[in-house]
C-alpha positions as CSV (number, residue, x, y, z in Angstrom):
1,M,0.0,0.0,0.0
2,N,1.4,3.4,-1.0
3,V,1.8,5.8,1.9
4,K,1.0,9.4,1.1
5,N,3.9,11.7,1.7
6,R,2.8,14.1,4.5
7,G,5.9,16.3,4.2
8,L,5.9,20.1,4.1
9,G,5.4,20.2,0.3
10,R,7.4,23.2,-0.9
11,G,9.6,22.9,2.2
12,L,10.1,25.0,5.3
13,G,12.2,27.5,3.4
14,A,9.2,28.3,1.2
15,L,6.9,28.7,4.1
16,M,9.4,31.0,5.9
17,G,9.8,33.0,2.7
18,S,6.2,34.1,2.9
19,V,6.7,35.6,6.4
20,P,7.7,39.3,6.5
21,G,11.2,39.8,7.7
22,A,12.1,36.1,7.2
23,D,15.7,37.0,6.4
24,Q,16.1,38.3,9.9
25,L,14.5,35.2,11.3
26,R,17.0,33.1,9.4
27,K,19.9,35.2,10.7
28,P,22.2,32.9,12.7
29,V,22.8,33.6,16.3
30,G,26.1,33.5,18.1
31,Y,27.3,30.5,20.2
32,I,28.5,30.6,23.7
33,N,31.8,29.0,22.6
34,K,32.9,31.9,20.4
35,I,35.8,33.5,22.1
36,V,36.8,37.1,21.6
37,A,40.4,37.5,20.4
38,G,42.6,40.3,21.7
39,E,42.7,42.3,18.4
40,S,39.6,41.3,16.6
41,P,36.3,43.2,16.8
42,A,33.3,41.8,18.7
43,P,31.5,39.3,16.4
44,D,27.9,39.9,15.5
45,A,26.6,37.4,18.0
46,D,24.1,37.0,20.9
47,I,26.7,35.7,23.4
48,V,30.5,35.5,23.3
49,R,33.2,34.5,25.7
50,I,35.5,37.3,26.7
51,P,38.9,36.9,28.4
52,M,38.5,38.1,32.0
53,D,41.5,40.5,31.6
54,M,39.7,42.3,28.8
55,V,36.7,43.2,31.0
56,E,36.6,46.4,33.0
57,A,34.3,47.5,35.9
58,N,31.4,49.7,35.3
59,P,32.2,53.3,36.5
60,F,28.5,54.0,36.7
61,Q,27.8,51.0,39.0
62,P,24.9,52.0,41.3
63,R,25.7,49.3,43.9
64,M,28.1,50.6,46.6
65,N,28.5,47.4,48.6
66,F,29.1,43.8,47.6
67,D,28.6,41.2,50.3
68,Q,31.7,39.1,50.5
69,D,30.0,36.0,51.9
70,A,27.3,36.2,49.1
71,L,30.1,36.6,46.5
72,E,31.9,33.5,47.8
73,E,28.7,31.5,47.7
74,L,28.1,32.6,44.1
75,A,31.7,31.7,43.2
76,A,31.2,28.2,44.7
77,S,28.0,27.8,42.6
78,I,29.9,29.0,39.5
79,R,32.7,26.5,40.1
80,S,30.1,23.7,40.3
81,L,27.6,24.7,37.6
82,G,29.1,27.5,35.6
83,L,27.7,31.0,35.1
84,V,24.0,30.6,34.3
85,Q,23.2,34.2,33.3
86,P,25.8,36.0,31.1
87,I,26.8,39.6,31.9
88,T,26.2,42.5,29.6
89,V,29.1,44.6,28.2
90,R,29.9,47.3,25.7
91,R,33.0,47.4,23.5
92,L,35.5,50.3,24.2
93,Q,37.8,51.9,21.6
94,S,40.7,50.3,23.4
95,G,39.4,46.9,22.4
96,H,38.4,46.0,26.0
97,Y,34.9,45.6,27.3
98,Q,33.1,47.5,30.0
99,I,30.5,46.0,32.2
100,I,27.0,47.4,31.8
101,S,25.3,45.0,34.2
102,G,26.5,41.9,36.0
103,E,29.5,43.2,38.0
104,R,28.6,41.0,41.0
105,R,28.6,37.9,38.6
106,F,31.9,39.1,37.1
107,R,33.6,39.4,40.6
108,A,32.3,36.0,41.5
109,C,33.7,34.5,38.3
110,R,37.0,36.0,39.0
111,M,37.0,34.5,42.5
112,A,36.1,31.2,40.9
113,G,39.2,31.3,38.7
114,M,37.5,31.6,35.4
115,T,39.6,32.8,32.5
116,T,36.7,33.8,30.2
117,I,33.2,35.0,30.9
118,P,30.1,34.7,28.7
119,A,28.6,38.1,27.8
120,Y,26.1,40.0,25.7
121,V,27.7,42.8,23.7
122,R,25.7,46.0,23.4
123,E,26.3,49.2,21.6
124,T,25.7,52.3,23.8
125,D,27.1,55.6,24.9
126,D,27.8,56.7,28.5
127,K,24.3,58.0,29.1
128,G,22.7,54.8,27.8
129,M,25.1,52.7,29.8
130,L,24.3,54.5,33.0
131,E,20.6,54.1,32.4
132,M,20.8,50.4,31.6
133,A,23.0,49.7,34.6
134,I,20.7,51.5,37.0
135,V,17.5,50.1,35.6
136,E,18.9,46.5,35.6
137,N,19.9,46.8,39.2
138,V,16.5,48.4,40.2
139,Q,14.5,45.7,38.4
140,R,16.5,43.0,40.2
141,Q,15.3,44.5,43.5
142,D,18.5,43.8,45.4
143,L,19.7,47.3,46.1
144,D,19.4,48.6,49.7
145,P,16.9,51.5,50.1
146,V,19.6,54.2,50.1
147,E,21.3,52.8,47.0
148,L,17.9,52.6,45.3
149,A,17.2,56.3,46.1
150,M,20.6,57.4,44.9
151,S,20.0,55.4,41.7
152,Y,16.7,57.2,41.1
153,R,18.4,60.5,41.6
154,R,21.2,59.7,39.2
155,L,18.6,58.7,36.5
156,I,16.9,62.0,37.0
157,E,20.0,64.2,37.2
158,E,22.5,62.5,34.8
159,C,20.0,61.1,32.3
160,G,17.8,64.1,32.2
161,L,14.6,62.3,33.1
162,T,11.6,63.6,34.9
163,Q,10.1,61.6,37.8
164,E,7.4,60.4,35.5
165,Q,9.8,59.2,32.9
166,M,12.0,57.6,35.4
167,A,9.1,55.8,37.1
168,E,8.1,54.4,33.7
169,R,11.7,53.2,33.1
170,V,11.9,51.2,36.3
171,G,8.2,50.1,36.3
172,K,7.3,51.9,39.5
173,K,4.5,54.3,40.4
174,R,5.5,57.9,40.6
175,A,4.4,58.2,44.2
176,T,6.7,55.2,45.1
177,V,9.6,56.9,43.4
178,A,9.0,60.2,45.1
179,N,8.8,58.6,48.5
180,T,12.0,56.7,47.9
181,L,13.8,59.9,46.8
182,R,12.7,61.5,50.1
183,L,15.0,59.1,52.0
184,L,18.0,61.2,50.8
185,N,16.7,64.1,52.9
186,L,17.5,62.2,56.1
187,P,20.8,62.9,57.9
188,V,23.8,60.7,56.8
189,K,23.8,58.9,60.1
190,V,20.2,57.8,59.7
191,Q,20.8,56.8,56.1
192,H,23.7,54.7,57.3
193,D,21.5,52.9,59.8
194,L,18.9,52.3,57.1
195,K,21.6,50.9,54.7
196,V,23.0,48.4,57.3
197,G,19.5,47.3,58.4
198,L,19.4,48.8,61.9
199,I,16.2,50.5,61.0
200,T,13.6,49.7,58.3
201,T,12.3,51.8,55.4
202,G,9.1,52.2,57.6
203,H,11.2,53.7,60.4
204,A,13.0,56.0,58.0
205,K,9.7,57.3,56.5
206,A,8.4,58.0,60.1
207,L,11.5,60.1,60.8
208,L,10.8,62.1,57.7
209,G,7.8,63.5,59.7
210,L,10.3,65.6,61.6
211,E,12.1,68.6,60.3
212,E,15.0,68.9,62.6
213,P,18.0,66.6,61.7
214,E,19.1,66.5,65.3
215,M,15.8,65.1,66.5
216,Q,15.7,62.6,63.6
217,E,19.1,61.3,64.7
218,Q,18.1,61.2,68.4
219,L,14.9,59.2,67.7
220,C,16.8,57.0,65.3
221,D,19.2,56.1,68.2
222,V,16.3,55.5,70.5
223,T,14.7,53.2,67.8
224,V,17.9,51.2,67.5
225,T,18.8,50.8,71.2
226,R,15.2,50.2,72.3
227,G,14.2,48.1,69.4
228,L,11.1,50.3,68.7
229,S,8.5,49.1,66.2
230,V,7.5,51.5,63.3
231,R,4.2,52.2,65.2
232,E,6.0,53.1,68.4
233,L,8.3,55.5,66.5
234,E,5.4,57.0,64.6
235,A,3.7,57.7,68.0
236,L,6.9,59.5,69.2
237,V,7.0,61.6,66.0
238,R,3.4,62.6,66.5
239,Q,4.0,63.6,70.1
240,Y,7.0,65.8,69.1
241,A,5.1,67.3,66.1
242,A,2.2,68.2,68.5
243,G,4.6,70.1,70.7
244,T,4.7,67.7,73.6
245,E,7.7,66.0,75.1
246,P,8.1,62.6,73.4
247,H,7.5,59.8,75.9
248,V,9.7,56.8,75.3
249,S,8.6,53.4,76.6
250,S,10.1,52.8,80.1
251,R,11.4,49.4,79.1
252,V,15.1,49.3,79.7
253,S,17.4,48.6,76.8
254,E,19.4,45.3,77.1
255,P,23.0,45.7,78.4
256,L,25.8,44.8,75.9
257,P,26.8,41.2,76.1
258,E,30.1,40.6,77.8
259,N,32.0,39.9,74.6
260,Y,31.3,43.5,73.5
261,N,32.8,44.9,76.7
262,R,35.9,42.7,76.2
263,L,36.1,44.0,72.6
264,L,36.0,47.7,73.7
265,S,38.6,47.0,76.4
266,C,40.9,45.3,74.0
267,M,40.6,48.0,71.3
268,G,41.0,50.7,73.9
269,R,44.7,49.6,74.3
270,Y,45.5,50.9,70.8
271,F,43.2,53.9,70.4
272,S,43.2,57.0,72.7
273,K,39.9,58.4,71.3
274,D,36.4,57.1,72.0
275,I,35.2,53.7,70.7
276,S,31.4,53.3,70.6
277,V,29.1,50.4,70.0
278,R,25.4,50.6,69.0
279,R,23.5,47.3,69.1
280,S,19.9,46.6,68.5
281,P,18.0,43.8,70.4
282,S,18.2,41.6,67.3
283,G,22.0,41.7,67.4
284,K,22.7,44.2,64.5
285,G,24.8,47.2,65.2
286,T,27.8,49.4,64.4
287,L,31.2,49.8,65.9
288,T,32.7,53.3,65.5
289,V,36.4,53.9,66.1
290,H,37.9,57.4,66.4
291,F,41.7,57.5,66.1
292,A,44.1,60.3,66.8
293,S,46.9,59.4,64.3
294,D,48.0,57.0,61.6
295,S,50.3,55.4,64.1
296,E,47.4,54.2,66.2
297,V,45.8,52.5,63.2
298,E,49.2,51.0,62.2
299,G,49.7,49.7,65.8
300,F,46.3,48.0,65.8
301,L,46.9,46.5,62.4
302,N,50.3,45.1,63.4
303,A,48.6,43.5,66.4
304,L,46.0,41.9,64.2
305,E,48.6,40.6,61.8
306,G,50.7,39.3,64.6
307,M,47.7,37.2,65.8
308,E,47.3,35.7,62.4
């Protein structure tokens, strides 16, 4: 019995030929095993492998801090499984490549001992690079609140965007953007506590209800040392705004654990100025060291290195 041929007839090529823009659909994509040579231009490809020593950091990087433990964990994952998501770069006139997004991945790959890194190559100028770097970081939602606010401000000031345009770029409501930008009106000390997680964004927004920076700092300290909730802090802010003396809960802040007293005593041997510790009930805090001269720092460093 003859079996009827149920093939494509004129063939897939003929079918594709009837589709507008079929030539672009047929355009081959790059392969991840293409390696960029030192002198050759970047190939027209989706992804290429670039030698690590040809990749430069992003001068417009919105992230100010990279968690070392998280980097080491990512490096361990890369050693085991490789880099799942390529970085994005642009080609410089020097022939090197500059990171647009993915500097954390790049640092982890370098820690993992990789000699090349997979990357998307994009064509863009400084302004476009800044915008892409910031928007990519914002959309990943892993910036701290202060870094996020500073990124918003850079998009507005350096890319010439309005708040409406910027909100559209990052996929946020304009009111959300405006409230985030207001965090930069807080004193540096309060911004620091927000960055390191001693207070939450809710606490920071409550402190914005005060006009005096000194009172904002004082109530921030009370919040950290007493472990106040956002509602408790809001109540204090309302009391002060109403002209009454803020009434702080009578609960006594926990004393520092003995280890902290030992630390202060030990460091006091090397520094003649004050050393202070601020610790929240959850165990987060800051250690501030004031030194009188370079020699004090050098003496402390020599002691640490001697212990190693």
